[in-house]
Each structure stands twice: as C-alpha cells, then as structure tokens.
C-alpha positions as CSV (number, residue, x, y, z in Angstrom):
1,X,28.1,-33.7,-4.0
2,X,30.6,-33.8,-7.9
3,X,27.4,-32.9,-9.5
4,X,26.0,-30.9,-6.7
5,X,29.1,-28.6,-7.5
6,X,28.8,-28.7,-11.1
7,X,25.4,-27.5,-10.3
8,X,25.7,-24.6,-8.0
9,X,29.1,-23.5,-10.3
10,X,26.3,-23.3,-13.6
11,X,23.4,-21.5,-11.6
12,X,26.6,-19.1,-10.0
13,X,27.7,-18.7,-14.4
14,X,24.5,-18.3,-15.7
15,X,22.5,-15.8,-13.4
16,X,24.0,-12.7,-14.0
17,X,23.6,-13.5,-17.6
18,X,20.3,-13.6,-17.0
19,X,19.8,-10.5,-15.0
20,X,21.9,-8.6,-17.2
21,X,19.8,-9.8,-20.4
22,X,16.3,-8.3,-18.6
23,X,15.8,-5.2,-20.8
24,X,14.5,-1.8,-19.1
25,X,10.8,-0.9,-20.8
26,X,11.2,3.2,-22.2
27,X,7.5,4.2,-21.6
28,X,6.2,6.0,-24.6
29,X,7.7,9.6,-25.3
30,X,4.9,12.3,-24.5
31,X,3.8,14.6,-21.1
32,X,2.9,12.8,-18.0
33,X,6.1,9.8,-18.9
34,X,8.3,11.8,-16.1
35,X,5.3,11.4,-13.9
36,X,4.2,7.8,-14.6
37,X,8.3,6.7,-14.3
38,X,8.6,8.6,-11.4
39,X,5.4,7.8,-9.7
40,X,4.9,4.0,-10.9
41,X,8.4,2.4,-10.4
42,X,8.6,3.2,-6.8
43,X,6.4,0.0,-6.3
44,X,7.1,-1.9,-9.4
45,X,8.2,-2.3,-12.5
46,X,7.4,-0.5,-16.0
47,X,6.0,-3.5,-17.3
48,X,2.7,-3.6,-16.4
49,X,1.6,-0.3,-18.1
50,X,2.7,-1.7,-21.6
51,X,1.1,-5.7,-20.3
52,X,-1.8,-4.0,-19.0
53,X,-3.1,-1.5,-22.1
54,X,-5.1,-3.7,-24.1
55,X,-7.0,-3.8,-21.2
56,X,-7.4,0.0,-19.9
57,X,-8.8,3.0,-21.1
58,X,-9.4,6.2,-19.3
59,X,-11.8,4.6,-16.9
60,X,-9.7,0.9,-16.1
61,X,-6.7,3.1,-15.9
62,X,-8.3,5.7,-13.2
63,X,-9.4,3.1,-12.0
64,X,-6.0,1.1,-11.4
65,X,-4.4,4.0,-10.0
66,X,-7.1,5.3,-7.5
67,X,-6.2,1.2,-6.4
68,X,-2.8,1.9,-5.9
69,X,-3.1,5.2,-3.6
70,X,-6.3,4.0,-1.5
71,X,-5.8,0.5,-1.4
72,X,-1.5,-0.1,-1.7
73,X,-0.6,3.0,-0.3
74,X,1.1,4.6,-2.8
75,X,2.1,8.3,-1.6
76,X,0.9,10.0,-5.1
77,X,-0.6,13.2,-4.5
78,X,-4.0,13.8,-7.0
79,X,-2.1,16.1,-8.9
80,X,0.6,14.2,-10.1
81,X,-2.3,10.6,-10.3
82,X,-4.3,13.1,-13.0
83,X,-1.1,13.9,-14.6
84,X,0.0,9.9,-14.6
85,X,-3.9,8.8,-16.0
86,X,-3.9,11.4,-18.7
87,X,-0.6,10.1,-19.5
88,X,-1.6,6.4,-19.3
89,X,-5.0,7.4,-21.1
90,X,-3.4,8.4,-23.8
91,X,-0.4,7.0,-24.2
92,X,-1.5,3.5,-23.4
93,X,-5.5,2.7,-23.6
94,X,-7.4,0.4,-24.9
95,X,-7.4,1.3,-28.6
C-alpha cells in the first residue's frame, strides 16, 4: 500500500509538468490563418494541419474540410470554408 501512495504522488506531481510542456501549434502567418484557427480549433487540435501537410494538396484539403462539415457537422459557412481551404492548400499543401 505504501508503494501505491508513492506511485500516486509521482503521478500527481508529474502530470502538471507534462501538460505544461505541451507546445502550442503556431500556424504560418498568411491570409486565412485566423479563419483556420477559429473554425478548426473548435473541434480538434491544430496539430493535425502540419501532420497532414505531406499528404494533402488542394483537392485533399477540400475533401478534408468538406468531410468536417458534411460528416462531422462542423458549423463552417461556405465562404469561411473556401478561405480555410485556400490557406491550407497554399501553406500546408503537399509539395
């Protein structure tokens, strides 16, 4: 039982440090960045953007944004979706 309490104490002190060490994703500064931050971060981490950038081109980002709207119900107006797609393709599109 004594070892269990030591383990709990270690977890209790280590967890805040691990959370504090998490980095914030800084997207490339370009037109449309604010739209992407506002529309995408409401549902998921912005980590997905650079993570998927090697795989997605204009068509891929269009499909992803449309999937978020149509399959997951993301409340993104069409004009905002177009801005987000343009930003993602230009700044995080497959080379």
